[in-house]
MMTF fields as JSON, N, C-alpha, C and O atoms, coordinates in Angstrom:
{
  "mmtfVersion": "1.0.0",
  "mmtfProducer": "UNKNOWN",
  "numBonds": 395,
  "numAtoms": 396,
  "numGroups": 99,
  "numChains": 1,
  "numModels": 1,
  "chainsPerModel": [1],
  "groupsPerChain": [99],
  "chainIdList": ["A"],
  "bondAtomList": [4, 2, 8, 6, 12, 10, 16, 14, 20, 18, 24, 22, 28, 26, 32, 30, 36, 34, 40, 38, 44, 42, 48, 46, 52, 50, 56, 54, 60, 58, 64, 62, 68, 66, 72, 70, 76, 74, 80, 78, 84, 82, 88, 86, 92, 90, 96, 94, 100, 98, 104, 102, 108, 106, 112, 110, 116, 114, 120, 118, 124, 122, 128, 126, 132, 130, 136, 134, 140, 138, 144, 142, 148, 146, 152, 150, 156, 154, 160, 158, 164, 162, 168, 166, 172, 170, 176, 174, 180, 178, 184, 182, 188, 186, 192, 190, 196, 194, 200, 198, 204, 202, 208, 206, 212, 210, 216, 214, 220, 218, 224, 222, 228, 226, 232, 230, 236, 234, 240, 238, 244, 242, 248, 246, 252, 250, 256, 254, 260, 258, 264, 262, 268, 266, 272, 270, 276, 274, 280, 278, 284, 282, 288, 286, 292, 290, 296, 294, 300, 298, 304, 302, 308, 306, 312, 310, 316, 314, 320, 318, 324, 322, 328, 326, 332, 330, 336, 334, 340, 338, 344, 342, 348, 346, 352, 350, 356, 354, 360, 358, 364, 362, 368, 366, 372, 370, 376, 374, 380, 378, 384, 382, 388, 386, 392, 390],
  "bondOrderList": [1, 1, 1, 1, 1, 1, 1, 1, 1, 1, 1, 1, 1, 1, 1, 1, 1, 1, 1, 1, 1, 1, 1, 1, 1, 1, 1, 1, 1, 1, 1, 1, 1, 1, 1, 1, 1, 1, 1, 1, 1, 1, 1, 1, 1, 1, 1, 1, 1, 1, 1, 1, 1, 1, 1, 1, 1, 1, 1, 1, 1, 1, 1, 1, 1, 1, 1, 1, 1, 1, 1, 1, 1, 1, 1, 1, 1, 1, 1, 1, 1, 1, 1, 1, 1, 1, 1, 1, 1, 1, 1, 1, 1, 1, 1, 1, 1, 1],
  "groupList": [{"groupName": "MET", "atomNameList": ["N", "CA", "C", "O"], "elementList": ["N", "C", "C", "O"], "formalChargeList": [0, 0, 0, 0], "bondAtomList": [1, 0, 2, 1, 3, 2], "bondOrderList": [1, 1, 2], "singleLetterCode": "M", "chemCompType": "L-PEPTIDE LINKING"}, {"groupName": "ALA", "atomNameList": ["N", "CA", "C", "O"], "elementList": ["N", "C", "C", "O"], "formalChargeList": [0, 0, 0, 0], "bondAtomList": [1, 0, 2, 1, 3, 2], "bondOrderList": [1, 1, 2], "singleLetterCode": "A", "chemCompType": "L-PEPTIDE LINKING"}, {"groupName": "ARG", "atomNameList": ["N", "CA", "C", "O"], "elementList": ["N", "C", "C", "O"], "formalChargeList": [0, 0, 0, 0], "bondAtomList": [1, 0, 2, 1, 3, 2], "bondOrderList": [1, 1, 2], "singleLetterCode": "R", "chemCompType": "L-PEPTIDE LINKING"}, {"groupName": "GLN", "atomNameList": ["N", "CA", "C", "O"], "elementList": ["N", "C", "C", "O"], "formalChargeList": [0, 0, 0, 0], "bondAtomList": [1, 0, 2, 1, 3, 2], "bondOrderList": [1, 1, 2], "singleLetterCode": "Q", "chemCompType": "L-PEPTIDE LINKING"}, {"groupName": "ASN", "atomNameList": ["N", "CA", "C", "O"], "elementList": ["N", "C", "C", "O"], "formalChargeList": [0, 0, 0, 0], "bondAtomList": [1, 0, 2, 1, 3, 2], "bondOrderList": [1, 1, 2], "singleLetterCode": "N", "chemCompType": "L-PEPTIDE LINKING"}, {"groupName": "VAL", "atomNameList": ["N", "CA", "C", "O"], "elementList": ["N", "C", "C", "O"], "formalChargeList": [0, 0, 0, 0], "bondAtomList": [1, 0, 2, 1, 3, 2], "bondOrderList": [1, 1, 2], "singleLetterCode": "V", "chemCompType": "L-PEPTIDE LINKING"}, {"groupName": "GLU", "atomNameList": ["N", "CA", "C", "O"], "elementList": ["N", "C", "C", "O"], "formalChargeList": [0, 0, 0, 0], "bondAtomList": [1, 0, 2, 1, 3, 2], "bondOrderList": [1, 1, 2], "singleLetterCode": "E", "chemCompType": "L-PEPTIDE LINKING"}, {"groupName": "GLY", "atomNameList": ["N", "CA", "C", "O"], "elementList": ["N", "C", "C", "O"], "formalChargeList": [0, 0, 0, 0], "bondAtomList": [1, 0, 2, 1, 3, 2], "bondOrderList": [1, 1, 2], "singleLetterCode": "G", "chemCompType": "PEPTIDE LINKING"}, {"groupName": "LEU", "atomNameList": ["N", "CA", "C", "O"], "elementList": ["N", "C", "C", "O"], "formalChargeList": [0, 0, 0, 0], "bondAtomList": [1, 0, 2, 1, 3, 2], "bondOrderList": [1, 1, 2], "singleLetterCode": "L", "chemCompType": "L-PEPTIDE LINKING"}, {"groupName": "TYR", "atomNameList": ["N", "CA", "C", "O"], "elementList": ["N", "C", "C", "O"], "formalChargeList": [0, 0, 0, 0], "bondAtomList": [1, 0, 2, 1, 3, 2], "bondOrderList": [1, 1, 2], "singleLetterCode": "Y", "chemCompType": "L-PEPTIDE LINKING"}, {"groupName": "ILE", "atomNameList": ["N", "CA", "C", "O"], "elementList": ["N", "C", "C", "O"], "formalChargeList": [0, 0, 0, 0], "bondAtomList": [1, 0, 2, 1, 3, 2], "bondOrderList": [1, 1, 2], "singleLetterCode": "I", "chemCompType": "L-PEPTIDE LINKING"}, {"groupName": "HIS", "atomNameList": ["N", "CA", "C", "O"], "elementList": ["N", "C", "C", "O"], "formalChargeList": [0, 0, 0, 0], "bondAtomList": [1, 0, 2, 1, 3, 2], "bondOrderList": [1, 1, 2], "singleLetterCode": "H", "chemCompType": "L-PEPTIDE LINKING"}, {"groupName": "ASP", "atomNameList": ["N", "CA", "C", "O"], "elementList": ["N", "C", "C", "O"], "formalChargeList": [0, 0, 0, 0], "bondAtomList": [1, 0, 2, 1, 3, 2], "bondOrderList": [1, 1, 2], "singleLetterCode": "D", "chemCompType": "L-PEPTIDE LINKING"}, {"groupName": "PRO", "atomNameList": ["N", "CA", "C", "O"], "elementList": ["N", "C", "C", "O"], "formalChargeList": [0, 0, 0, 0], "bondAtomList": [1, 0, 2, 1, 3, 2], "bondOrderList": [1, 1, 2], "singleLetterCode": "P", "chemCompType": "L-PEPTIDE LINKING"}, {"groupName": "LYS", "atomNameList": ["N", "CA", "C", "O"], "elementList": ["N", "C", "C", "O"], "formalChargeList": [0, 0, 0, 0], "bondAtomList": [1, 0, 2, 1, 3, 2], "bondOrderList": [1, 1, 2], "singleLetterCode": "K", "chemCompType": "L-PEPTIDE LINKING"}, {"groupName": "TRP", "atomNameList": ["N", "CA", "C", "O"], "elementList": ["N", "C", "C", "O"], "formalChargeList": [0, 0, 0, 0], "bondAtomList": [1, 0, 2, 1, 3, 2], "bondOrderList": [1, 1, 2], "singleLetterCode": "W", "chemCompType": "L-PEPTIDE LINKING"}, {"groupName": "THR", "atomNameList": ["N", "CA", "C", "O"], "elementList": ["N", "C", "C", "O"], "formalChargeList": [0, 0, 0, 0], "bondAtomList": [1, 0, 2, 1, 3, 2], "bondOrderList": [1, 1, 2], "singleLetterCode": "T", "chemCompType": "L-PEPTIDE LINKING"}, {"groupName": "CYS", "atomNameList": ["N", "CA", "C", "O"], "elementList": ["N", "C", "C", "O"], "formalChargeList": [0, 0, 0, 0], "bondAtomList": [1, 0, 2, 1, 3, 2], "bondOrderList": [1, 1, 2], "singleLetterCode": "C", "chemCompType": "L-PEPTIDE LINKING"}, {"groupName": "SER", "atomNameList": ["N", "CA", "C", "O"], "elementList": ["N", "C", "C", "O"], "formalChargeList": [0, 0, 0, 0], "bondAtomList": [1, 0, 2, 1, 3, 2], "bondOrderList": [1, 1, 2], "singleLetterCode": "S", "chemCompType": "L-PEPTIDE LINKING"}, {"groupName": "PHE", "atomNameList": ["N", "CA", "C", "O"], "elementList": ["N", "C", "C", "O"], "formalChargeList": [0, 0, 0, 0], "bondAtomList": [1, 0, 2, 1, 3, 2], "bondOrderList": [1, 1, 2], "singleLetterCode": "F", "chemCompType": "L-PEPTIDE LINKING"}],
  "groupTypeList": [0, 1, 2, 3, 4, 5, 6, 7, 4, 8, 9, 10, 7, 11, 10, 12, 13, 14, 8, 1, 11, 1, 1, 11, 9, 10, 7, 15, 16, 6, 2, 6, 17, 6, 1, 2, 15, 1, 6, 11, 6, 14, 7, 16, 7, 18, 13, 8, 5, 14, 1, 1, 5, 1, 3, 7, 18, 2, 5, 16, 15, 5, 19, 8, 7, 2, 7, 16, 2, 11, 12, 6, 2, 14, 8, 11, 4, 2, 14, 4, 7, 18, 7, 10, 17, 13, 16, 17, 14, 1, 1, 2, 2, 1, 6, 14, 7, 1, 1],
  "groupIdList": [1, 2, 3, 4, 5, 6, 7, 8, 9, 10, 11, 12, 13, 14, 15, 16, 17, 18, 19, 20, 21, 22, 23, 24, 25, 26, 27, 28, 29, 30, 31, 32, 33, 34, 35, 36, 37, 38, 39, 40, 41, 42, 43, 44, 45, 46, 47, 48, 49, 50, 51, 52, 53, 54, 55, 56, 57, 58, 59, 60, 61, 62, 63, 64, 65, 66, 67, 68, 69, 70, 71, 72, 73, 74, 75, 76, 77, 78, 79, 80, 81, 82, 83, 84, 85, 86, 87, 88, 89, 90, 91, 92, 93, 94, 95, 96, 97, 98, 99],
  "secStructList": [7, 7, 6, 6, 1, 7, 7, 3, 3, 3, 3, 3, 7, 7, 3, 3, 1, 7, 5, 6, 6, 5, 7, 7, 7, 3, 3, 3, 7, 1, 1, 7, 2, 2, 2, 2, 2, 2, 2, 2, 2, 2, 6, 1, 1, 7, 6, 6, 6, 6, 2, 2, 2, 2, 6, 6, 7, 3, 3, 7, 7, 3, 3, 3, 3, 3, 3, 7, 1, 2, 2, 2, 2, 2, 2, 2, 2, 2, 7, 7, 4, 4, 4, 6, 7, 2, 2, 2, 2, 2, 2, 2, 2, 2, 2, 2, 2, 2, 7],
  "xCoordList": [-22.565, -21.463, -21.61, -21.94, -21.408, -21.326, -20.318, -19.181, -20.865, -19.449, -18.516, -17.411, -18.827, -17.633, -16.369, -15.262, -16.695, -15.735, -15.011, -14.053, -15.621, -15.132, -13.526, -13.268, -12.44, -11.267, -11.257, -11.696, -10.237, -10.095, -8.356, -7.326, -8.528, -7.2, -7.691, -8.882, -6.526, -6.775, -5.715, -4.636, -6.044, -5.337, -5.585, -6.558, -4.158, -4.168, -4.006, -3.277, -4.546, -3.712, -3.459, -4.424, -2.102, -1.734, -1.59, -0.931, -2.456, -3.146, -2.102, -1.762, -1.705, -0.803, -1.142, -1.692, -1.1, -1.419, -2.769, -3.33, -2.975, -3.946, -5.099, -5.044, -6.264, -7.558, -8.254, -8.572, -8.375, -8.97, -8.179, -7.008, -8.838, -7.971, -7.891, -7.517, -8.087, -7.691, -6.313, -6.12, -5.292, -4.121, -4.343, -3.608, -5.227, -5.087, -6.361, -7.215, -6.453, -7.716, -7.527, -7.074, -8.084, -8.353, -8.991, -10.083, -8.964, -10.083, -9.617, -8.562, -11.013, -10.885, -11.466, -12.245, -11.246, -11.787, -11.472, -10.399, -12.699, -12.318, -11.436, -10.988, -11.363, -10.842, -9.699, -9.414, -8.466, -7.204, -7.274, -8.253, -6.188, -6.39, -6.181, -6.749, -5.297, -4.964, -6.653, -6.968, -7.391, -8.619, -9.227, -9.696, -9.425, -9.86, -9.149, -9.948, -8.144, -7.441, -7.662, -7.362, -7.987, -8.115, -9.891, -10.121, -10.721, -12.029, -11.775, -12.146, -11.158, -11.208, -10.737, -11.192, -9.441, -8.905, -9.767, -9.539, -10.779, -11.641, -12.67, -13.129, -13.099, -13.9, -15.205, -16.218, -15.272, -16.287, -15.907, -16.707, -14.906, -15.16, -15.469, -16.509, -14.283, -14.661, -14.981, -14.498, -15.879, -15.738, -14.901, -14.976, -14.233, -13.239, -11.878, -11.234, -11.63, -10.783, -10.484, -9.462, -11.902, -12.639, -12.68, -12.622, -12.78, -12.793, -11.075, -10.756, -10.071, -8.808, -8.084, -7.155, -8.621, -8.019, -8.549, -7.7, -10.003, -10.126, -9.423, -9.246, -9.189, -8.378, -6.675, -5.792, -6.5, -4.954, -4.129, -2.909, -5.016, -3.608, -3.332, -4.142, -2.226, -1.743, -1.97, -1.699, -2.644, -2.553, -2.095, -2.323, -1.114, -0.259, -0.794, -1.321, -0.878, -1.585, -0.521, 0.426, -1.015, -0.297, -0.969, -1.725, -0.531, -1.288, -0.935, 0.214, -1.996, -1.213, -1.469, -1.246, -2.095, -2.51, -3.457, -4.155, -3.699, -4.711, -5.801, -5.327, -6.882, -7.855, -9.242, -9.462, -10.01, -11.459, -12.199, -11.322, -13.106, -13.878, -13.704, -13.585, -13.667, -13.695, -12.258, -12.167, -11.293, -9.987, -9.728, -8.677, -10.699, -10.402, -11.011, -10.361, -12.157, -12.779, -11.89, -11.765, -11.125, -10.654, -9.406, -9.076, -8.705, -7.532, -8.57, -8.12, -9.578, -10.363, -10.401, -10.178, -10.563, -11.193, -9.812, -9.913, -8.645, -7.241, -7.071, -6.535, -7.627, -7.882, -6.331, -6.087, -5.173, -4.348, -3.45, -2.543, -3.756, -3.445, -1.805, -1.154, -1.303, 0.085, 0.748, 1.733, 0.381, 0.891, 1.181, 1.857, 0.412, 0.351, 0.776, 1.221, 0.764, 1.102, 2.714, 3.383, 3.279, 4.446, 5.376, 6.567, 4.114, 4.94, 5.396, 6.486, 4.458, 4.331, 5.696, 6.577, 5.561, 6.963, 8.303, 9.19, 8.515, 9.555, 9.903, 11.121, 9.178, 9.015, 9.833, 10.837, 9.184, 9.62, 11.118, 11.801, 11.499, 12.913, 13.932, 14.827, 13.598, 14.158, 14.495, 15.655, 13.4, 13.538, 14.347, 15.021, 14.419, 15.179, 16.64, 17.514, 17.011, 18.232, 18.888, 20.05, 17.994, 18.882, 18.938, 19.844, 18.303, 18.193, 19.374, 19.529],
  "yCoordList": [0.894, 1.032, 0.614, -0.56, 1.441, 0.857, 0.364, 0.836, -1.033, -2.053, -1.541, -2.067, -0.514, 0.342, 0.527, 0.579, 0.648, 1.439, 0.272, 0.416, -0.648, -2.241, -2.313, -2.187, -2.506, -2.762, -4.051, -4.737, -4.401, -5.859, -6.012, -5.498, -6.794, -7.552, -7.078, -7.164, -6.428, -6.003, -7.268, -7.623, -7.64, -8.725, -8.455, -7.844, -9.189, -9.023, -10.797, -11.585, -11.171, -11.977, -12.432, -13.014, -12.34, -12.628, -13.605, -14.578, -13.354, -14.795, -14.792, -13.896, -16.077, -16.534, -17.386, -18.137, -17.798, -16.557, -16.151, -16.703, -15.076, -13.997, -14.765, -15.58, -14.098, -14.953, -13.535, -12.495, -13.908, -12.958, -11.537, -11.385, -10.638, -9.385, -9.235, -8.083, -9.953, -10.043, -10.708, -11.894, -9.868, -10.548, -10.316, -10.847, -9.62, -9.586, -9.348, -8.671, -10.067, -9.961, -9.403, -10.0, -8.046, -7.686, -7.882, -8.074, -8.016, -8.699, -7.869, -7.345, -8.042, -7.996, -8.903, -9.694, -8.939, -9.669, -9.83, -10.318, -9.293, -9.433, -10.644, -10.689, -11.608, -12.774, -12.779, -11.919, -13.916, -14.181, -14.273, -14.628, -13.929, -13.762, -15.002, -15.275, -16.191, -17.325, -18.393, -19.051, -18.07, -18.831, -18.243, -19.119, -17.321, -16.087, -16.802, -16.922, -17.254, -17.44, -19.01, -19.233, -20.032, -21.432, -21.17, -21.726, -20.576, -20.474, -20.248, -21.147, -19.139, -18.812, -20.107, -20.46, -20.687, -21.627, -23.002, -23.968, -22.959, -24.125, -23.536, -24.585, -22.966, -21.969, -21.816, -21.814, -21.715, -20.963, -19.279, -18.467, -18.862, -17.346, -16.807, -17.066, -15.807, -14.903, -16.354, -17.458, -15.563, -16.277, -15.831, -16.548, -14.989, -14.736, -15.712, -16.403, -15.6, -16.547, -18.104, -18.783, -18.382, -19.809, -19.946, -21.021, -18.719, -19.431, -19.766, -20.521, -18.852, -18.417, -20.19, -20.691, -20.795, -21.418, -22.721, -23.611, -23.082, -23.906, -24.138, -25.13, -22.956, -22.794, -23.084, -22.953, -23.533, -23.705, -22.898, -23.009, -21.715, -20.303, -20.515, -21.012, -20.127, -19.975, -18.933, -18.068, -18.67, -17.171, -17.168, -17.887, -16.115, -15.865, -15.061, -14.059, -15.017, -14.389, -13.469, -13.796, -12.567, -11.613, -10.42, -9.61, -10.484, -9.499, -8.369, -8.094, -7.227, -5.553, -4.941, -3.757, -5.253, -4.344, -4.512, -5.493, -3.778, -3.374, -2.519, -2.03, -2.448, -1.039, -1.928, -3.073, -0.914, -1.092, -1.666, -1.984, -1.782, -2.146, -0.617, -0.748, 0.513, 1.364, 1.573, 2.181, 0.935, 1.437, -0.041, -0.154, -0.869, -1.864, -1.281, -1.249, -0.859, -0.209, 0.946, 1.155, 1.898, 2.982, 2.149, 2.53, 0.762, -0.136, -0.425, -0.212, -0.786, -1.214, 0.001, -0.095, 0.699, 2.044, 2.233, 2.395, 2.316, 2.695, 1.847, 2.275, 0.647, 0.308, -0.313, -0.486, -0.716, -0.773, -1.38, -0.756, -3.114, -4.118, -4.237, -4.166, -4.418, -4.442, -3.446, -3.858, -2.105, -1.335, -1.281, -0.501, -2.424, -2.62, -3.97, -4.379, -4.836, -6.213, -6.254, -5.858, -6.796, -7.12, -7.981, -7.9, -8.939, -10.023, -9.117, -9.255, -8.265, -7.857, -6.498, -6.229, -5.952, -4.743, -5.748, -5.226, -6.821, -7.691, -8.158, -8.23, -8.5, -8.741, -7.376, -7.495, -6.188, -5.095, -4.701, -4.149, -5.222, -4.958, -5.471, -4.825, -7.141, -8.035, -7.571, -7.674, -7.008, -6.587, -5.606, -5.651, -4.523, -3.147, -3.81, -3.148, -4.693, -5.148, -5.899, -5.842, -6.482, -7.554, -6.384, -6.585, -5.513, -4.59, -3.975, -3.101],
  "zCoordList": [17.447, 16.739, 15.515, 15.35, 14.422, 12.939, 12.427, 12.405, 11.804, 11.31, 10.729, 10.6, 10.329, 9.433, 10.141, 9.606, 11.734, 12.257, 13.243, 14.002, 13.026, 13.909, 13.517, 12.32, 14.427, 14.089, 14.365, 15.288, 12.664, 12.659, 11.988, 12.426, 10.954, 10.272, 8.958, 8.66, 7.926, 7.008, 6.023, 6.498, 5.117, 4.3, 3.081, 2.637, 2.168, 0.983, 0.187, 0.789, -0.814, -1.391, -2.645, -3.139, -3.603, -4.615, -5.059, -4.692, -6.244, -7.315, -8.465, -9.238, -8.328, -9.428, -9.864, -9.058, -11.04, -12.49, -11.569, -10.623, -12.219, -12.002, -12.85, -13.77, -12.078, -12.622, -13.328, -12.753, -14.872, -15.793, -15.474, -15.82, -14.865, -14.628, -13.446, -13.228, -12.274, -10.843, -10.506, -10.774, -9.871, -9.211, -7.813, -6.98, -7.508, -5.767, -5.36, -5.933, -4.127, -3.405, -1.634, -0.657, -1.786, -0.346, 0.241, -0.295, 1.727, 2.762, 4.23, 4.586, 4.894, 6.324, 7.046, 6.514, 8.114, 9.47, 10.767, 11.122, 11.854, 13.014, 13.762, 14.908, 12.662, 13.347, 12.932, 12.099, 13.442, 13.138, 11.489, 10.832, 11.07, 9.291, 8.884, 7.826, 9.572, 9.258, 8.817, 7.825, 10.186, 9.972, 8.974, 8.247, 8.625, 7.265, 6.152, 5.224, 5.895, 4.931, 4.762, 3.589, 5.283, 5.433, 4.752, 3.678, 5.224, 4.652, 3.343, 2.588, 2.768, 1.684, 0.59, -0.498, 1.568, 0.292, 0.375, -0.353, 1.353, 1.104, 0.258, -0.195, -0.076, -0.873, -0.206, -0.907, 0.789, 1.981, 1.743, 2.208, 1.15, 1.35, 0.095, -0.51, -0.446, -1.215, -2.949, -3.199, -3.582, -4.643, -5.719, -6.717, -5.788, -6.741, -6.267, -7.056, -4.898, -4.46, -4.496, -4.4, -4.688, -4.794, -6.667, -7.265, -7.257, -8.691, -9.261, -10.178, -8.297, -8.658, -8.1, -8.734, -7.052, -6.617, -7.352, -7.401, -8.044, -8.821, -10.415, -11.122, -10.531, -12.187, -11.926, -12.774, -10.439, -9.934, -9.861, -9.732, -9.974, -9.316, -7.816, -7.034, -7.536, -5.836, -5.685, -6.518, -4.363, -3.039, -2.151, -1.179, -2.315, -1.508, -0.186, -0.67, 0.71, 1.73, 2.846, 3.561, 2.65, 3.791, 4.396, 3.86, 5.627, 6.646, 6.659, 7.005, 6.216, 6.299, 7.019, 6.766, 8.389, 9.533, 9.969, 9.712, 10.606, 11.93, 10.774, 9.749, 11.009, 10.051, 10.242, 10.635, 9.804, 9.871, 8.334, 7.531, 7.994, 7.002, 6.29, 5.071, 6.638, 6.14, 5.191, 4.125, 5.871, 5.737, 4.508, 3.877, 4.398, 3.405, 2.135, 1.09, 2.217, 0.643, 0.446, -0.761, 1.273, 0.652, -0.286, -1.41, 0.524, -0.469, -1.99, -3.116, -1.807, -2.911, -3.745, -4.952, -3.408, -4.387, -4.73, -5.946, -4.477, -5.328, -6.784, -7.806, -6.595, -7.886, -8.009, -9.203, -7.133, -7.397, -6.523, -5.973, -6.297, -5.484, -5.421, -4.379, -6.65, -6.974, -6.13, -5.517, -5.955, -5.085, -3.584, -2.914, -3.252, -1.464, -1.509, -0.436, -2.516, -2.201, -2.192, -3.147, -0.961, -0.738, -1.936, -2.237, -2.526, -3.297, -4.654, -5.21, -5.032, -6.479, -6.156, -6.973, -5.042, -4.606, -4.819, -5.494, -4.442, -4.385, -5.719, -5.888, -6.729, -7.798, -8.587, -9.29, -8.297, -8.792, -8.756, -9.619, -7.277, -6.663, -7.565, -8.111, -7.682, -8.198, -9.666, -10.065, -10.562, -11.642, -11.925, -12.954, -11.034, -10.939, -10.716, -11.278, -10.19, -9.449, -10.728, -11.129, -11.146, -12.555, -13.824, -14.633, -14.012, -15.033, -15.156, -16.008]
}
């Protein structure tokens, strides 16, 4: 079976403050998300997350659902992490409510 078709867990990390142009990290793992998130925060996961944590950013992790590596790639290709990020969605709702 091709790795692209293996089902696992999709997740997103909201980076605040953002690192240069990056406000989100989208990932996939076959394991439990919490174990993968711990690797990221220790600096042994994504170089992007490692750099964000090193600059003092906070990364808020959110489980998005079950999916494949192919599904992760589709999310990356959208180039709109804020469109699927629960943290960004909540902030937009709060802004609309305050207006």
